[in-house]
C-alpha positions in Angstrom: 0.0 0.0 0.0 1.5 3.4 -0.9 2.2 5.8 1.9 -0.5 8.3 2.6 0.3 11.9 1.4 -0.2 14.4 4.2 -3.1 16.7 3.3 -2.8 20.3 2.3 -4.5 22.6 4.8 -6.0 25.8 3.5 -4.3 28.8 5.1 -6.2 31.7 6.5 -5.0 33.6 3.4 -1.8 34.5 1.7 1.1 35.9 3.6 -0.4 39.3 4.2 2.0 41.9 5.6 1.0 45.2 7.3 3.4 48.2 6.8 4.1 50.3 9.8 6.0 53.6 10.0 8.0 55.1 12.9 10.5 57.8 13.5 13.9 57.1 15.2 16.5 59.7 15.6 14.6 61.9 13.2 14.6 59.3 10.5 11.4 57.8 9.1 11.6 54.0 9.1 9.3 51.2 8.0 8.5 47.7 9.1 6.5 44.8 7.7 4.4 42.8 10.1 2.8 39.4 9.3 0.2 38.4 12.0 0.3 34.7 11.3 -1.7 33.7 14.4 -1.7 30.3 16.1 -1.0 27.0 14.5 2.3 27.8 12.8 5.8 26.3 13.3 8.7 28.4 12.0 12.4 27.9 11.5 14.5 31.0 11.3 18.0 32.4 11.5 16.5 35.7 12.8 17.9 37.8 15.6 14.7 37.4 17.6 12.8 34.1 17.8 15.4 32.2 15.8 15.5 28.4 15.7 12.5 26.1 15.5 9.3 26.5 17.4 5.7 27.8 17.4 5.6 31.5 16.4 2.6 33.8 15.9 4.1 36.7 14.0 7.0 37.9 11.9 8.4 41.4 11.9 10.8 42.7 9.3 12.0 46.1 10.6 14.1 48.7 8.7 16.8 50.3 10.8 19.3 53.0 10.0 22.4 52.3 7.9 24.5 53.4 10.9 22.7 51.0 13.3 24.9 50.5 16.4 22.6 49.1 19.1 23.9 46.1 21.0 20.4 44.9 22.0 18.7 44.1 18.7 16.5 41.4 20.3 15.0 43.8 22.8 14.7 46.5 20.1 12.8 44.2 17.8 10.6 42.9 20.7 9.6 46.5 21.6 8.8 47.3 18.0 6.6 44.3 17.7 4.7 45.1 20.9 4.2 48.7 19.7 2.8 47.3 16.4 0.3 45.1 18.4 2.0 41.7 18.0 1.7 39.4 21.0 3.1 36.0 22.0 6.3 34.4 20.5 7.4 35.7 17.2 10.3 36.2 14.8 12.1 39.6 14.4 14.3 40.4 11.4 16.1 43.7 10.6 17.6 45.3 7.6 18.9 48.7 6.4 16.8 48.3 3.2 13.5 50.2 2.8 11.2 47.3 3.5 8.3 49.1 1.8 10.0 48.1 -1.5 9.4 44.4 -0.9 8.9 41.7 -3.5 6.3 39.0 -3.4 6.1 35.5 -4.9 3.3 32.8 -4.9 3.3 29.3 -6.2 0.8 26.5 -5.6 -0.2 27.7 -2.1 3.2 28.9 -1.0 3.7 32.6 -0.4 7.0 34.5 -0.1 7.9 38.0 0.8 11.5 39.3 0.4 13.4 42.6 1.0 16.8 43.2 -0.5 19.5 45.5 0.7 22.6 44.7 -1.4 25.0 47.5 -0.4 27.4 45.0 1.1 27.4 41.9 -1.0 29.7 39.1 -2.0 30.2 35.4 -2.3 29.7 33.0 0.7 33.0 31.2 0.0 35.4 34.1 0.4 39.1 34.1 1.5 38.2 36.9 4.0 38.6 36.1 7.6 35.4 35.7 9.6 34.5 38.2 12.3 33.3 37.5 15.8 31.0 40.6 15.9 27.8 41.0 13.9 28.0 42.6 10.4 25.9 45.7 9.5 22.2 45.3 8.7 22.4 45.5 4.9 20.5 42.3 4.2 18.3 40.1 2.1 15.4 38.9 4.3 13.1 36.2 3.2 9.8 35.1 4.8 7.9 32.2 3.3 4.8 30.3 4.4 3.6 26.9 3.4 0.0 25.6 4.0 1.2 22.2 5.1 3.1 20.7 8.1 6.8 19.8 7.7 9.1 17.7 9.9 12.0 19.3 11.6 14.3 17.8 8.9 12.1 19.2 6.1 12.1 22.6 7.7 15.9 22.6 7.6 15.7 21.4 4.0 13.3 24.3 3.2 15.8 26.8 4.5 18.4 25.3 2.1 15.9 25.4 -0.8 15.0 29.0 -0.1 18.7 29.9 0.0 19.4 28.2 -3.3 16.4 30.1 -4.9 17.7 33.4 -3.4 21.1 32.9 -5.1 19.5 32.0 -8.4 17.3 35.1 -8.3 20.3 37.4 -7.5 22.2 36.0 -10.4 19.2 36.3 -12.7 18.8 39.9 -11.6 22.4 40.6 -12.7 24.2 40.6 -9.3 27.6 38.9 -9.1 27.1 37.6 -5.6 25.4 35.0 -3.4 24.0 37.5 -1.0 25.2 39.7 1.9 26.9 38.8 5.2 23.7 39.1 7.2 21.0 37.5 5.0 18.2 35.9 7.1 15.3 33.6 6.3 12.1 32.5 8.0 10.1 29.5 6.8 6.6 29.0 8.3 4.7 25.7 8.1 1.5 24.6 9.6 1.7 22.8 13.0 0.8 19.1 12.9 -2.7 18.3 14.0 -3.6 15.0 15.9 -3.7 12.1 13.5 -1.8 14.0 10.8 1.6 13.3 9.3 4.0 16.0 8.3 5.8 16.2 5.0 9.3 14.8 5.3 10.9 16.5 2.3 11.3 20.1 1.1 14.2 19.9 -1.4 13.9 21.8 -4.7 12.5 18.7 -6.5 10.0 17.7 -3.8 6.4 18.8 -4.3 6.4 21.6 -1.7 10.1 22.4 -2.0 9.7 23.1 -5.7 6.8 25.5 -5.0 8.8 27.2 -2.2 11.8 27.7 -4.5 9.7 29.3 -7.3 7.9 31.6 -4.8 11.1 32.7 -3.2 12.8 33.2 -6.5 10.0 35.4 -7.7 10.0 37.4 -4.4 13.8 38.0 -4.4 13.8 38.8 -8.1 11.1 41.5 -7.5 12.9 43.0 -4.5 16.5 43.0 -5.8 17.5 46.5 -7.0 19.1 46.8 -10.4 22.9 46.3 -10.3 
């Protein structure tokens, strides 16, 4: 008997982001807030709420190019509270104007990307690594799938999203794989009782292929011309 395919669950809607505006040190800055709500598991490399776990919102906040705060987690948490987000969430930051974000959609998978490419290069570089965080010029990717994924598949989804990001940057004419501070957040539905999670999210799997196309479209739309 063939293995049962875990069902697709209809999401509450696409990855809808709300744009907020604030003033810090006399500078007008924007942020994108996705109020995902309950029933989501996310994997992220974000400053706030990174790792794997249940998360209810994602905030992608623009900060100044000369950002020097040493408490980005607390800063992001405060911005999220002020925007009305509650419970555990994910906080990303970038020096790019997040109001110029790109979107991608494919087969139920939604992606939103912002792209600041002022400091870019190739991942495999002869430069020595640093022990302090790099500046916030960043490609941030948030992607949501309407199905449940295993922990291993969540990790696989991050790799797939990263591959699609690099492909999009090259297609946009940029000679780089990204920036030193790129971040990603993949959201998948939490497993319900009696339900199995999808075990694969590589680029040739059913949901990984959709994720890759959605991320590619979002990054391609967000990347500024070289």
